[in-house]
N, C-alpha and C positions, 0 to 999 in steps of 0.2 A: 504494500500499500504506499503510496508516495506521499511526501509530507503535506501537500495541498490538500488531499482527501482527508488526511489525518487531522489537519486542522479544521476541514468543514466539520468533521464528524463531531469533534470536541466542542465546536461553538454551537452546534445545532442541537447537541444533547446537554448544553449547559454545564459540562463537567471541567470548565477552565480552572476552577478553584481546588480540584483534586491534584493530589500530589502526582508527579511523572510515572511513578510506578502503578498507582491506581488507573490513571488515563491509559498507559499501556495494556493493562488486564482488560478494561473496558474494550479498547481498539482490537484485540487480538479476537475478543468474542464477536464484535462486529464485523470485522474481518472475515471470520469463518462463515458467518451468515451469509454475508455479501457473496463469497465464494460459492457457496451452495446453492445461491440464487443465480449466479452466472452459469454454472454447471446444468441446472434446470433448464434455464432459457436456451443453452445450447444444445440440449437434446430435443428441445422443440423445434429449432430452426434448421439443423442440419438433417439431410436426407437419410433415410433408413439404411441405405446402402454404404454410407459413409461413416455410420455411428461408430463401428468398430474401430476405424482409424482414428476417431475423436477420442474414443476412450483409451487407446494407447498413447496417445500424445498427451492427454492428461495424466496418465500413469506415470508418463516419463517426467511430467514437469517442464516439457521443452516449449516456453514461450516463443522462442523464435522461430519454431516450426509451427505452432498454433495459429500465428496471425496470419501468415499466406495460406494456410488451410482454409481457415475461416472466410478468408478474402476471395477464394475460389468460389465460395458457397455464398457470397453477397452478404456475409457478415463482417461489420465493423466492429472490432474487438472492442476498441476505446469507447465506442458508442454504447456496446453492450455492458461494459464495465460501469460507465457512468448511469445507464438506465437502473441496472440492479442496485447500485449504490443508493440511488434515489428512491427507489422502490423499498429498499429496506430501512431506509431513515424514515421516509413517511410512514411506514407501519411501525415504528418503534416510536416516533413523535405523537402519534394518533392517540 
């Protein structure tokens, strides 16, 4: 998770007054939730015949290979991450 997204989450959740260790703990939990949201979204948009390749890439954790793979399926990874982040934060803030 990049620093810009971390700051956005900290401000959005109103946890600026927590110490750094507590903030990091919250960020880890939120990051895991965002990651699950991203994976679920990916499974929805990637065609069935490409899901095994997607699962292999996710298991390898190879983001350098994941972005071109998604691009050939018309998926903008950065947009996907942004949307998943916004969705999770909206759910938490509600």
